[in-house]
C-alpha positions, -999 to +999 in steps of 0.1 A: -217-049+178-237-020+162-228-002+130-213+032+134-230+046+104-263+040+091-285+054+062-320+066+068-350+063+044-342+096+030-306+085+021-289+107+048-259+092+064-260+092+102-229+088+126-245+067+154-217+077+179-219+115+174-254+116+160-241+140+132-259+137+099-242+139+063-257+144+029-242+118+006-236+140-023-223+172-007-205+156+023-196+120+016-188+120-020-159+145-017-145+127+013-145+094-005-129+110-035-101+125-014-096+091+003-095+074-032-068+099-044-048+093-012-049+055-017-039+057-052-009+077-043+000+052-015-004+024-040+020+040-064+046+047-037+043+011-025+046-002-062+077+021-067+094+006-036+085-030-046+099-025-081+131-010-065+134-040-041+130-063-072+156-046-091+181-049-063+173-087-060+177-092-097+210-072-098+224-094-069+213-125-086+229-114-119+261-106-100+260-139-082+258-156-118+288-137-130+309-138-099+341-159-105+355-163-070+339-185-042+343-157-017+325-133-039+297-159-044+295-166-008+292-130+001+264-124-025+245-156-014+247-141+023+234-108+011+205-124-007+196-144+024+198-114+046+175-092+024+148-118+013 
């Protein structure tokens, strides 16, 4: 399998499929910076959802520890099993 992009001796990036050429500084750097910003935003979103999930799990575990009835404990255990 051949590489899609190569860099020639002058430092020009060449797309081997389309034969388009790109200057690293003016074309590639802004694109990489944009993708970096997108990835940072997605990582923050993922972290937000993981933290929320962990908070829900901790709340259910705390409720399980404080529950007094066997039926309540059973329901909370089933809930934990279902979402983990």
